[in-house]
N, C-alpha and C positions, 0 to 999 in steps of 0.2 A: 504494500500500500504506500502511495506517495505521501511523504510527510507534508503537513500543511505549510511548513517553513520553506519548502522547496517547490510549492505550487507555481504554475505559470501565472503571470500577472492577471490575465483575464479570468482565470479560474478563481484566483484569490479574491478578485473583485466581486465575483458572483457570490462567493462565500460570505463576504461582508454584508450582503443584502439578503441572505438566505433565511429560511425559517430557523435554522440553528442559531443564527446571530440574534434573532428575536427571542428565542428561548433563553439564551445566555443573559440578555438584558433583563428579562422578566425575573430570572433567578437572582440577579444582582439587586433588583428592586425589592424582592422578597427578603433576601438574607441581609443585605446591607442597608437598604432604604426603609425597612420596616413597613412596607406595604403589605397589608394582610387580606384585603378583600379579594377573593378569588375571581369575582366577576370582573373587577378592574384589571387584574393581571391577565385574565384570559382575553379581554378586549385588546390589550396592548400586544399580546402574543399573536393575535389574529390579524392585526392591522399592519400593513407594510409601510413603516414610517419613511422609508427611502423614497416613496412615491410623493411625499409631501415636501420634498426639498429639491434643490437643483441637482441635476444628475452628477455634476462635478463634485458634489459633497456626499455622494451616495456611500462612499466607503466609511463615512463617519455617522451614518444614520442611526446606528444602534449603540453609539456612545451615549453615556448619560450626561449630555450637555446640550445647551441651547445652541442653535445654528442660525446663521443669517438667511433670510428669505427675500431680501431686497426691500427697498423703500424704508431703510433704517429700522426694519422689523425683524423679529426672530421667531423661530419655532421653539416653543418652550422645552426645557429639559424634561425628559421622560418622567423623572421622579416627581417633578412639579405637576405635570399632567395627571399622573397617577394619584398624587396626594390630594389635589383639588377635586378630582372625580370621586375619590373615596370619601372625602369630607362632605361632598354634595349629596351622596346617596346613603350615608351612614344611618340616617333616621327613616329610611324608606326610599325605594326607587321612585323618583318623580315621573309623572306621565309627560309633562310638558316643561321644557327648559328654554330659557332665553340666554344666549351667549352674546356678550358684548366684546367684539374684536375677533372676527373670523380668522384673520391672519392666513396661515397656510391651510387651515381647515382641519388640522390634526385633532385638536381638542373636540371640535364638533363631531368629527367622525368617531371618536372614542365613545362619546355619549350616544350617538345614533346606533353604534354597534351593540350597546346595552339595551336597545329597544326603546329608547326615549325619543319622543317627538321634539325635534330641535328647531328653534328659531334663532338664526345667527345674523348679526349686524356687523358690517365692516365699513369703515370710512374711506378706505383706499380702493378705488374702483379696480385698479390693475390686480391687486391681491385677490379681490372677490371674484373676478372673472376666472382667474386660475383655479381658485378653490372650487368654484362651481363646476368647472371641467373635471376636476378630480372626483367630486361627488358623483357626477354622472358616470364617469368611467368605472367607478367602483360599485355602482348600483345603489348608492345611498340617497335616500329621499329626505332632504332637509329643506326648510324654508330659509331663504337668504334675502338680505336687503342691503342696499348701498345707502348708508345714512350715518349720521352722527350717533354712535351707539350710546353716548352718555344719557340720551333721552329714552333709551330702551326701544321698545316696539309696542306702544300702548294699545294698538288695535287688537292684539291677541292676548292681552292681559286678562285675568291674572295668570301668573306662571307658578308652577309648583316649586321651581328652583330657578335661580339666576347665577350665572358664572361670568366673571369679568376677567379678561386676560391681559389687562394693562393697568398700571397703577395710577390712581388719582390721589390728590392730597386728602380728599375725603370722599365718602360715598354720596352720590347724588340722591337727594330725596325722591326724585322722579323714578329711580330704579326700585327703591324700597316700596314705593306706592304701587308698583306693578307686581309685587310679590304677594301671592295668596296666603290666606291664613294657614298656618302650619308649614309654610314654605321655608326654604333654605337659600341663603345668598352667600356665595364664596367669592372674595375679591382681595387683591393686593391693595394696600393703602399706604401712602407715604410719598416722600420725595425721592430724587435720584440716589441719595446717600443712605437712606434708611426706610425700608418698607417692611411691613408685616402682612401676613396672610390672615384675613379675618373671615370668620363664619358667623353669619347672623341668622337666627331662626325666629320666625314670627309665631309666637304662641299666644294663647288667650290671656296670659299674664303680662305680655309685653314682648319686647325683643331681647333675646338671649344672645350674647356675643362671646365667641371663643377666639383666642389668639392661637393661631396654628404655627407660629414661628416666623423667622426672617426669610425674606425672598428678594429676588431682583427681577423686575419686569421693566419693559419699555413703558414710557409715560402714556397716560390716557390723554389724548389730544382732542380738542374740539374741531368742528368743521368737517368737510368732506373733500376728498381729492379725486 
């Protein structure tokens, strides 16, 4: 058997985007990253992350790191995607989720793979067009909109859950208003030098907030491009 250290470059490249590479990533997320929800791990195992980034970066697709996707945006680190998804569904699998910041489409695809009805908003038209093509090619049925995501998507509210994939200085009240009773919102909050991942749950007693730790996200910007 040929050693993987002596594989031809093209074979090695295929290996870097193979199912085995996905399996290794999932095992790292489980053993080193503390991700416990098997539904989330299975979704990441089944989704080809290399299809959500530029082909030139394909060999890095299953590293646990954020990668550039153009327009000064990134595809989030797999651990962050897994952690946010786990936090979002911990208290029950939501039926309908709003995502603010489609980006590459990877986070939305993870949610859709879990059987969730996803509404995703992106302010950068170029990124959204590419993400829509990916969704079609993969047979994923998601609702998408080119708009300023800070205002959410009120026409389809209330949502069982909301996930925000860029960091604002504070949570916009318009988003909380679109979260249904018993719903969960997960979002990074803070400036470029200090951000935390927050989870808010709307209960009959009021809003319950959990600090899920430090993170680094691109800033949540207003307007559309």
